[in-house]
C-alpha positions, 0 to 999 in steps of 0.5 A: 072675561072668561074662565078657561082651562088649558090642558097640554103636555107641552109646557112651553105652549101652555106658558105662552098660550096661557100668558096670551089668554091672560093678556086678552083678559081671561082667567086661565088655569092650566094642567099638563096632564089630563088627570091633572085637568080633571082635578082642576075641573072639580074645583070651582068655578067650572071653566067657560071653555076647555082648550085641550091637546088630543095627544097626551100620555096615559088618558089623552084628550078624548079620554079626558072629555069622556070622563068629564061627561061621565062625571057630571052626567052631561049636566054641565056643558063646557065647550072643548077646543081641540088642538093637535098636529094629527092629520085626522083632527077633524075626524077626532073632533067630530067623534068627540062632538066638538066643532072647535079644533085647530091644527098645531102649529096654529095661527094665534088670530085663528085660535082667538077667533075660534075660542071667541066662537066657542064662548059665544056658542056656549050653552047654559047648564041643563039645570038652568 
């Protein structure tokens, strides 16, 4: 079982994907804005992975990822799986330093395989 944080402003997607992940045995916390997602991150436990939409109002996925790094000075590493319908998603993922990204609408099996890979490749905290 992994602890996951799902951040997306599409409530139907959050509800459906959250339920799927729970059925897969994961503990899932959700947020509908990046600001809300940052608040959830401050509450223990730190998630094992973050599923993050790129295009959201105000802060946006890349902005949230940047604030995560500033907040903990890089001491914790949480793999980020990006999702977006944008054509430049691979370039955004590269700029953010994440190899985990999936175009919307995505295939569920591909999503689950990518998430499993992110969880397998998760590095321990720098202080460990």
